VEXMILUM-574575 format. One record per residue (C-alpha): x negated, z negated, y negated; residue in one letter; residue number from 1. Coordinates in Angstrom, 3 decimals, m for minus. Each point is the difference from the previous one (the first is absolute). Layout:
// VEXMILUM-574575
selo px->X, pz->Z, py->Y, residuo->A, num->NUM
...
// end
This chain:
// VEXMILUM-574575
selo px->62.807, pz->56.422, py->28.675, residuo->M, num->1
selo px->0.182, pz->m3.781, py->m0.081, residuo->T, num->2
selo px->m2.211, pz->m2.068, py->2.244, residuo->S, num->3
selo px->3.106, pz->m1.417, py->1.677, residuo->T, num->4
selo px->1.266, pz->3.464, py->0.901, residuo->A, num->5
selo px->m3.473, pz->1.109, py->1.084, residuo->A, num->6
selo px->m0.351, pz->m2.820, py->2.511, residuo->T, num->7
selo px->3.609, pz->m0.303, py->1.202, residuo->F, num->8
selo px->0.458, pz->0.746, py->3.697, residuo->R, num->9
selo px->3.067, pz->m0.318, py->2.204, residuo->A, num->10
selo px->0.641, pz->2.026, py->3.134, residuo->R, num->11
selo px->3.512, pz->m1.045, py->1.028, residuo->S, num->12
selo px->2.981, pz->m0.609, py->m2.308, residuo->W, num->13
selo px->2.897, pz->m1.436, py->2.020, residuo->L, num->14
selo px->3.505, pz->m0.064, py->m1.464, residuo->F, num->15
selo px->2.219, pz->m3.005, py->0.690, residuo->A, num->16
selo px->3.627, pz->m0.082, py->m1.207, residuo->P, num->17
selo px->0.534, pz->m2.584, py->m2.700, residuo->G, num->18
selo px->3.366, pz->m1.052, py->1.420, residuo->D, num->19
selo px->m1.452, pz->m1.254, py->3.308, residuo->S, num->20
selo px->m2.089, pz->m3.158, py->0.016, residuo->E, num->21
selo px->m0.769, pz->0.521, py->3.693, residuo->R, num->22
selo px->m1.447, pz->3.469, py->m0.566, residuo->K, num->23
selo px->m1.988, pz->m1.136, py->m3.039, residuo->M, num->24
selo px->m1.488, pz->m2.850, py->2.033, residuo->E, num->25
selo px->m0.871, pz->2.311, py->2.894, residuo->K, num->26
selo px->m1.669, pz->2.509, py->m2.305, residuo->A, num->27
selo px->m1.981, pz->m2.656, py->m1.849, residuo->A, num->28
selo px->m1.216, pz->m1.522, py->3.270, residuo->A, num->29
selo px->m1.325, pz->3.346, py->1.252, residuo->G, num->30
selo px->m3.216, pz->1.936, py->m0.656, residuo->P, num->31
selo px->1.205, pz->2.288, py->m2.815, residuo->A, num->32
selo px->m2.415, pz->0.143, py->m2.904, residuo->D, num->33
selo px->2.949, pz->0.045, py->m2.422, residuo->I, num->34
selo px->3.601, pz->m1.080, py->0.632, residuo->V, num->35
selo px->2.531, pz->1.595, py->m2.366, residuo->V, num->36
selo px->3.135, pz->m2.110, py->m0.391, residuo->L, num->37
selo px->2.636, pz->2.612, py->m0.804, residuo->D, num->38
selo px->2.693, pz->m0.338, py->m2.649, residuo->L, num->39
selo px->0.750, pz->3.718, py->m0.228, residuo->E, num->40
selo px->1.036, pz->2.188, py->2.931, residuo->D, num->41
selo px->0.218, pz->m2.828, py->2.554, residuo->A, num->42
selo px->2.560, pz->m1.983, py->m1.998, residuo->V, num->43
selo px->3.597, pz->1.001, py->m0.706, residuo->A, num->44
selo px->1.195, pz->0.035, py->m3.607, residuo->E, num->45
selo px->2.065, pz->m3.156, py->0.234, residuo->D, num->46
selo px->m2.760, pz->m1.832, py->1.887, residuo->G, num->47
selo px->m2.717, pz->0.361, py->m2.623, residuo->K, num->48
selo px->0.594, pz->m3.292, py->m1.904, residuo->P, num->49
selo px->m0.110, pz->m2.016, py->3.237, residuo->R, num->50
selo px->m3.083, pz->1.885, py->1.195, residuo->S, num->51
selo px->m1.864, pz->m0.712, py->m3.240, residuo->R, num->52
selo px->0.540, pz->m3.702, py->0.543, residuo->A, num->53
selo px->m1.031, pz->0.283, py->3.665, residuo->M, num->54
selo px->m3.246, pz->1.805, py->m0.829, residuo->I, num->55
selo px->m0.843, pz->m2.451, py->m2.770, residuo->S, num->56
selo px->0.580, pz->m2.964, py->2.306, residuo->A, num->57
selo px->m1.967, pz->1.663, py->2.790, residuo->F, num->58
selo px->m2.985, pz->0.614, py->m2.278, residuo->L, num->59
selo px->0.072, pz->m3.540, py->m1.355, residuo->M, num->60
selo px->m0.061, pz->m1.353, py->3.555, residuo->A, num->61
selo px->m3.273, pz->1.809, py->0.786, residuo->Q, num->62
selo px->m3.436, pz->m1.446, py->m0.753, residuo->P, num->63
selo px->m1.194, pz->1.362, py->m3.323, residuo->E, num->64
selo px->m3.038, pz->1.616, py->1.619, residuo->A, num->65
selo px->2.268, pz->2.036, py->2.321, residuo->D, num->66
selo px->2.155, pz->1.505, py->m2.742, residuo->R, num->67
selo px->m2.571, pz->2.607, py->m0.994, residuo->S, num->68
selo px->1.058, pz->2.108, py->3.013, residuo->R, num->69
selo px->3.723, pz->m0.521, py->m0.637, residuo->L, num->70
selo px->1.302, pz->2.664, py->m2.371, residuo->W, num->71
selo px->3.530, pz->0.875, py->m1.127, residuo->V, num->72
selo px->1.614, pz->3.411, py->m0.317, residuo->R, num->73
selo px->2.359, pz->m0.288, py->m2.955, residuo->V, num->74
selo px->2.683, pz->2.475, py->m0.993, residuo->N, num->75
selo px->m0.732, pz->2.981, py->m2.313, residuo->P, num->76
selo px->m0.637, pz->m0.730, py->m3.662, residuo->L, num->77
selo px->2.768, pz->2.350, py->m1.147, residuo->D, num->78
selo px->2.640, pz->m1.864, py->2.014, residuo->G, num->79
selo px->1.878, pz->m3.260, py->m0.614, residuo->P, num->80
selo px->m1.976, pz->m2.280, py->2.328, residuo->H, num->81
selo px->m3.729, pz->0.225, py->m0.752, residuo->A, num->82
selo px->m0.198, pz->m2.609, py->m2.759, residuo->L, num->83
selo px->2.061, pz->m2.501, py->1.988, residuo->A, num->84
selo px->m2.224, pz->0.667, py->3.027, residuo->D, num->85
selo px->m3.177, pz->m0.664, py->m1.975, residuo->L, num->86
selo px->1.388, pz->m3.084, py->m1.734, residuo->A, num->87
selo px->0.908, pz->m1.478, py->3.384, residuo->A, num->88
selo px->m3.198, pz->0.697, py->1.940, residuo->V, num->89
selo px->m2.911, pz->m0.114, py->m2.477, residuo->I, num->90
selo px->0.179, pz->m3.809, py->m0.511, residuo->P, num->91
selo px->m0.563, pz->m0.296, py->3.775, residuo->A, num->92
selo px->m3.335, pz->1.814, py->m0.329, residuo->G, num->93
selo px->0.104, pz->3.072, py->2.262, residuo->P, num->94
selo px->m3.256, pz->1.873, py->0.426, residuo->G, num->95
selo px->1.448, pz->3.185, py->m1.396, residuo->G, num->96
selo px->2.989, pz->2.183, py->m0.800, residuo->I, num->97
selo px->0.936, pz->3.318, py->1.595, residuo->M, num->98
selo px->1.763, pz->2.170, py->m2.559, residuo->L, num->99
selo px->2.299, pz->2.645, py->1.537, residuo->P, num->100
selo px->1.042, pz->3.262, py->m1.640, residuo->K, num->101
selo px->m2.756, pz->m0.222, py->m2.575, residuo->S, num->102
selo px->0.356, pz->2.781, py->m2.563, residuo->R, num->103
selo px->m3.602, pz->m0.098, py->m1.210, residuo->G, num->104
selo px->m2.579, pz->m2.147, py->m1.741, residuo->R, num->105
selo px->2.509, pz->m1.145, py->m2.639, residuo->A, num->106
selo px->1.926, pz->m1.862, py->2.698, residuo->D, num->107
selo px->m3.121, pz->m1.926, py->1.017, residuo->V, num->108
selo px->m0.686, pz->m0.873, py->m3.628, residuo->E, num->109
selo px->3.569, pz->m1.243, py->m0.435, residuo->L, num->110
selo px->m0.281, pz->m1.999, py->3.222, residuo->L, num->111
selo px->m3.245, pz->m1.499, py->m1.301, residuo->D, num->112
selo px->1.803, pz->m1.254, py->m3.121, residuo->H, num->113
selo px->2.708, pz->m1.641, py->2.086, residuo->Y, num->114
selo px->m2.517, pz->m1.565, py->2.370, residuo->L, num->115
selo px->m2.206, pz->m1.307, py->m2.812, residuo->S, num->116
selo px->2.928, pz->m1.811, py->m1.632, residuo->A, num->117
selo px->1.164, pz->m1.459, py->3.301, residuo->L, num->118
selo px->m3.519, pz->m1.113, py->0.987, residuo->E, num->119
selo px->m0.406, pz->m1.864, py->m3.298, residuo->V, num->120
selo px->3.411, pz->m1.606, py->0.406, residuo->S, num->121
selo px->m0.810, pz->m1.090, py->3.554, residuo->A, num->122
selo px->m3.529, pz->m1.196, py->m0.785, residuo->G, num->123
selo px->m1.528, pz->2.666, py->2.252, residuo->I, num->124
selo px->m3.346, pz->1.610, py->m0.764, residuo->G, num->125
selo px->0.269, pz->3.090, py->m2.217, residuo->Q, num->126
selo px->m0.125, pz->3.309, py->1.873, residuo->R, num->127
selo px->m0.182, pz->m1.856, py->3.333, residuo->S, num->128
selo px->2.955, pz->1.962, py->1.428, residuo->T, num->129
selo px->m1.171, pz->3.348, py->1.373, residuo->K, num->130
selo px->2.095, pz->3.180, py->0.228, residuo->V, num->131
selo px->0.510, pz->2.862, py->2.467, residuo->I, num->132
selo px->2.267, pz->2.882, py->m1.015, residuo->V, num->133
selo px->2.160, pz->2.388, py->2.037, residuo->L, num->134
selo px->m0.677, pz->3.247, py->m1.825, residuo->V, num->135
selo px->1.991, pz->2.864, py->1.564, residuo->T, num->136
selo px->3.523, pz->m1.282, py->0.522, residuo->E, num->137
selo px->1.565, pz->2.106, py->m2.746, residuo->T, num->138
selo px->m0.492, pz->3.654, py->m0.872, residuo->A, num->139
selo px->m1.334, pz->m0.777, py->m3.480, residuo->G, num->140
selo px->m2.496, pz->m2.539, py->1.322, residuo->A, num->141
selo px->m1.741, pz->2.738, py->1.985, residuo->M, num->142
selo px->m1.304, pz->1.364, py->m3.319, residuo->F, num->143
selo px->m1.474, pz->m3.325, py->m1.184, residuo->T, num->144
selo px->m2.130, pz->m1.014, py->2.987, residuo->T, num->145
selo px->m3.159, pz->0.766, py->m1.985, residuo->G, num->146
selo px->0.864, pz->m2.256, py->m2.951, residuo->T, num->147
selo px->m0.908, pz->m3.416, py->1.410, residuo->Y, num->148
selo px->m3.685, pz->m0.269, py->m0.912, residuo->Q, num->149
selo px->m0.601, pz->m3.302, py->m1.786, residuo->G, num->150
selo px->3.532, pz->m1.278, py->0.644, residuo->A, num->151
selo px->m0.034, pz->m3.816, py->m0.233, residuo->P, num->152
selo px->0.043, pz->m2.050, py->3.216, residuo->R, num->153
selo px->0.169, pz->3.103, py->2.184, residuo->L, num->154
selo px->m1.984, pz->m0.259, py->3.246, residuo->V, num->155
selo px->1.797, pz->2.467, py->2.301, residuo->A, num->156
selo px->2.389, pz->2.951, py->0.106, residuo->M, num->157
selo px->2.313, pz->1.063, py->2.802, residuo->T, num->158
selo px->2.732, pz->2.555, py->0.484, residuo->W, num->159
selo px->3.384, pz->0.450, py->1.633, residuo->G, num->160
selo px->1.823, pz->2.923, py->1.601, residuo->A, num->161
selo px->3.538, pz->m1.289, py->0.531, residuo->E, num->162
selo px->1.005, pz->m0.555, py->m3.625, residuo->D, num->163
selo px->m1.740, pz->3.241, py->m0.957, residuo->L, num->164
selo px->2.194, pz->1.913, py->2.454, residuo->A, num->165
selo px->3.057, pz->m1.527, py->m1.662, residuo->D, num->166
selo px->m1.360, pz->0.853, py->m3.448, residuo->A, num->167
selo px->m0.450, pz->3.694, py->0.789, residuo->V, num->168
selo px->3.190, pz->0.322, py->2.043, residuo->G, num->169
selo px->m1.766, pz->0.583, py->3.289, residuo->G, num->170
selo px->1.894, pz->m0.596, py->3.226, residuo->S, num->171
selo px->m3.262, pz->m0.556, py->1.905, residuo->E, num->172
selo px->m3.614, pz->m0.669, py->m0.926, residuo->N, num->173
selo px->m1.613, pz->0.942, py->3.318, residuo->R, num->174
selo px->m0.754, pz->3.210, py->1.828, residuo->N, num->175
selo px->1.324, pz->0.612, py->3.547, residuo->P, num->176
selo px->m3.308, pz->m1.259, py->1.435, residuo->D, num->177
selo px->0.386, pz->m3.330, py->m1.809, residuo->G, num->178
selo px->m2.585, pz->0.658, py->m2.709, residuo->S, num->179
selo px->0.927, pz->m0.350, py->m3.660, residuo->Y, num->180
selo px->1.182, pz->3.082, py->m1.875, residuo->G, num->181
selo px->m2.125, pz->1.549, py->m2.735, residuo->F, num->182
selo px->1.525, pz->m1.936, py->m2.902, residuo->T, num->183
selo px->m0.638, pz->m3.330, py->1.710, residuo->Y, num->184
selo px->m3.549, pz->0.872, py->1.031, residuo->E, num->185
selo px->m0.490, pz->0.938, py->m3.631, residuo->L, num->186
selo px->1.241, pz->m3.468, py->m0.966, residuo->A, num->187
selo px->m2.543, pz->m1.556, py->2.362, residuo->R, num->188
selo px->m2.796, pz->2.097, py->m1.495, residuo->S, num->189
selo px->1.015, pz->m0.790, py->m3.567, residuo->L, num->190
selo px->m0.003, pz->m3.707, py->0.807, residuo->C, num->191
selo px->m3.493, pz->0.279, py->1.483, residuo->L, num->192
selo px->m1.311, pz->1.993, py->m2.955, residuo->L, num->193
selo px->1.710, pz->m2.235, py->m2.546, residuo->G, num->194
selo px->m1.473, pz->m3.125, py->1.582, residuo->A, num->195
selo px->m3.467, pz->1.574, py->0.062, residuo->A, num->196
selo px->0.326, pz->0.947, py->m3.667, residuo->A, num->197
selo px->1.135, pz->m3.539, py->m0.857, residuo->A, num->198
selo px->m2.710, pz->m1.639, py->2.106, residuo->G, num->199
selo px->2.479, pz->m1.970, py->2.116, residuo->V, num->200
selo px->0.790, pz->m0.152, py->3.721, residuo->A, num->201
selo px->2.256, pz->2.758, py->1.414, residuo->P, num->202
selo px->2.452, pz->m1.341, py->2.584, residuo->V, num->203
selo px->1.933, pz->2.291, py->2.346, residuo->D, num->204
selo px->3.739, pz->m0.329, py->0.528, residuo->T, num->205
selo px->1.834, pz->m1.387, py->3.029, residuo->I, num->206
selo px->0.099, pz->1.394, py->3.533, residuo->H, num->207
selo px->3.727, pz->m0.288, py->0.640, residuo->G, num->208
selo px->0.015, pz->m0.258, py->3.814, residuo->D, num->209
selo px->m1.544, pz->m3.430, py->0.595, residuo->F, num->210
selo px->0.028, pz->0.578, py->3.792, residuo->R, num->211
selo px->m2.254, pz->3.062, py->m0.337, residuo->D, num->212
selo px->m3.345, pz->m1.803, py->0.059, residuo->R, num->213
selo px->m2.018, pz->3.059, py->1.000, residuo->E, num->214
selo px->1.534, pz->2.104, py->m2.746, residuo->G, num->215
selo px->m0.673, pz->m2.769, py->m2.490, residuo->L, num->216
selo px->m3.595, pz->m0.326, py->1.152, residuo->R, num->217
selo px->m0.633, pz->3.733, py->m0.253, residuo->A, num->218
selo px->1.528, pz->0.218, py->m3.461, residuo->R, num->219
selo px->m1.768, pz->m3.096, py->m1.317, residuo->A, num->220
selo px->m3.359, pz->1.265, py->1.230, residuo->E, num->221
selo px->0.644, pz->3.389, py->m1.614, residuo->K, num->222
selo px->1.001, pz->m1.350, py->m3.399, residuo->V, num->223
selo px->m3.014, pz->m2.331, py->m0.005, residuo->R, num->224
selo px->m2.206, pz->3.053, py->0.492, residuo->R, num->225
selo px->1.890, pz->1.646, py->m2.866, residuo->D, num->226
selo px->m0.846, pz->m2.914, py->m2.298, residuo->G, num->227
selo px->2.857, pz->m2.493, py->0.267, residuo->F, num->228
selo px->m1.003, pz->m3.659, py->0.182, residuo->R, num->229
selo px->3.123, pz->m1.494, py->1.548, residuo->G, num->230
selo px->3.544, pz->0.614, py->1.185, residuo->M, num->231
selo px->3.475, pz->m1.479, py->m0.377, residuo->L, num->232
selo px->1.655, pz->m1.538, py->3.067, residuo->A, num->233
selo px->3.640, pz->m0.742, py->0.773, residuo->I, num->234
selo px->m0.479, pz->m2.063, py->3.169, residuo->H, num->235
selo px->m2.506, pz->m2.692, py->1.056, residuo->P, num->236
selo px->m0.960, pz->2.013, py->3.097, residuo->E, num->237
selo px->m1.485, pz->2.685, py->m2.247, residuo->Q, num->238
selo px->m2.477, pz->m2.290, py->m1.710, residuo->V, num->239
selo px->m2.677, pz->m0.242, py->2.699, residuo->D, num->240
selo px->m0.015, pz->3.791, py->0.394, residuo->V, num->241
selo px->m0.410, pz->0.519, py->m3.737, residuo->I, num->242
selo px->m2.702, pz->m2.644, py->m0.363, residuo->N, num->243
selo px->m2.002, pz->1.565, py->2.827, residuo->A, num->244
selo px->0.444, pz->3.553, py->m1.293, residuo->A, num->245
selo px->m1.245, pz->m0.880, py->m3.482, residuo->F, num->246
selo px->m3.075, pz->m1.797, py->1.280, residuo->A, num->247
selo px->m2.921, pz->2.430, py->0.492, residuo->P, num->248
selo px->m1.317, pz->0.268, py->3.546, residuo->T, num->249
selo px->m3.462, pz->m1.143, py->1.004, residuo->E, num->250
selo px->m0.947, pz->3.647, py->0.508, residuo->E, num->251
selo px->1.096, pz->0.886, py->m3.534, residuo->E, num->252
selo px->m1.860, pz->m2.964, py->m1.439, residuo->L, num->253
selo px->m3.149, pz->0.874, py->1.920, residuo->A, num->254
selo px->0.111, pz->3.614, py->m1.202, residuo->A, num->255
selo px->0.568, pz->m1.126, py->m3.599, residuo->A, num->256
selo px->m2.898, pz->m2.429, py->0.223, residuo->Q, num->257
selo px->m2.230, pz->2.824, py->1.247, residuo->E, num->258
selo px->0.861, pz->2.077, py->m3.042, residuo->I, num->259
selo px->m0.603, pz->m2.886, py->m2.401, residuo->V, num->260
selo px->m3.336, pz->m0.787, py->1.664, residuo->D, num->261
selo px->m1.009, pz->3.647, py->m0.107, residuo->L, num->262
selo px->0.523, pz->0.247, py->m3.747, residuo->F, num->263
selo px->m1.686, pz->m3.380, py->m0.514, residuo->A, num->264
selo px->m3.074, pz->1.316, py->1.808, residuo->A, num->265
selo px->m0.116, pz->3.002, py->m2.359, residuo->H, num->266
selo px->0.748, pz->m1.379, py->m3.488, residuo->P, num->267
selo px->0.691, pz->2.538, py->m2.687, residuo->G, num->268
selo px->0.975, pz->2.752, py->2.425, residuo->V, num->269
selo px->3.270, pz->1.734, py->m0.853, residuo->G, num->270
selo px->0.583, pz->1.667, py->3.379, residuo->A, num->271
selo px->m1.473, pz->m0.658, py->3.415, residuo->I, num->272
selo px->0.269, pz->1.448, py->3.496, residuo->G, num->273
selo px->1.914, pz->m1.971, py->2.601, residuo->Y, num->274
selo px->0.987, pz->1.091, py->3.530, residuo->Q, num->275
selo px->m0.214, pz->3.691, py->m0.873, residuo->G, num->276
selo px->1.942, pz->m0.295, py->m3.280, residuo->A, num->277
selo px->m0.849, pz->m0.676, py->m3.621, residuo->M, num->278
selo px->1.245, pz->m3.226, py->m1.559, residuo->L, num->279
selo px->0.218, pz->m0.611, py->m3.739, residuo->D, num->280
selo px->0.932, pz->m2.902, py->m2.219, residuo->R, num->281
selo px->3.792, pz->0.142, py->0.671, residuo->P, num->282
selo px->m0.780, pz->m0.530, py->3.709, residuo->H, num->283
selo px->m2.041, pz->m3.071, py->m0.950, residuo->L, num->284
selo px->2.822, pz->m1.342, py->m2.178, residuo->A, num->285
selo px->2.521, pz->0.397, py->2.830, residuo->R, num->286
selo px->m2.355, pz->m1.732, py->2.450, residuo->A, num->287
selo px->m0.465, pz->m2.903, py->m2.398, residuo->Q, num->288
selo px->3.760, pz->m0.288, py->m0.552, residuo->A, num->289
selo px->0.643, pz->m0.039, py->3.748, residuo->L, num->290
selo px->m2.567, pz->m2.768, py->0.513, residuo->L, num->291
selo px->1.609, pz->m1.989, py->m2.803, residuo->A, num->292
selo px->3.433, pz->0.383, py->1.601, residuo->S, num->293
selo px->m1.472, pz->m1.376, py->3.204, residuo->G, num->294
selo px->m1.416, pz->m3.012, py->m1.789, residuo->G, num->295
selo px->m3.598, pz->1.199, py->0.081, residuo->R, num->296
selo px->m2.325, pz->0.255, py->m2.958, residuo->A, num->297
// end
């Protein structure tokens, strides 16, 4: 695990269509940790050349210090647009690239080669462009989610359910109660496990109904407990909910600090009693990780 991946944190990833300057400006002005300027699903086939130019110009108009949170979702590597996308946007210095329909580690390595050449050509620092991959959008990709350990530039992994439904020929990806069907919950789990194996941040997929703030809050809080470190957003109104849900509460921080202090007071102990239960070293590690996510030592 690289030090960059180990320390990378972003709660909210807000998509903004690359064919709308107004929406890109609104997203960039908001509180999202990462804004993803979209050249893939949000842009029609014949609009991609114009959108590349719009995103490049938009990035160049931003202060250099602000570009680290402005990323670009390019088109899949096995399609006709990815290289043109990268050639257009990398000279403008985005903070990172979101790679859709990734087929496995080999795609990240190929992307790294492209990015390295473009960074040199543009006079940008080597390996300065980070990468997040969408890892479950095709049937075959489901079997490669555990292959990303050590992949260059990779700092996060996320997943998608809509393209996966198309890939398997499903007419629906949700149960009657609105929850995801088994295959799609499996995709979520494989993303989480793959990210843990790779030592990068797992990021949950979108909550499609942007008006359903309570549903979004409940889901974001659940997936944080499961281990996810952030979530994709499709509307600016979702960002505050996501940011709050992925910030540990004061009660959680206080409980974690108690556990850390307890082990510190008994150095060398492998297990210790706490509130009627036995805690061991994995409990300490989780408490330390939670404190770190809350910005506490």
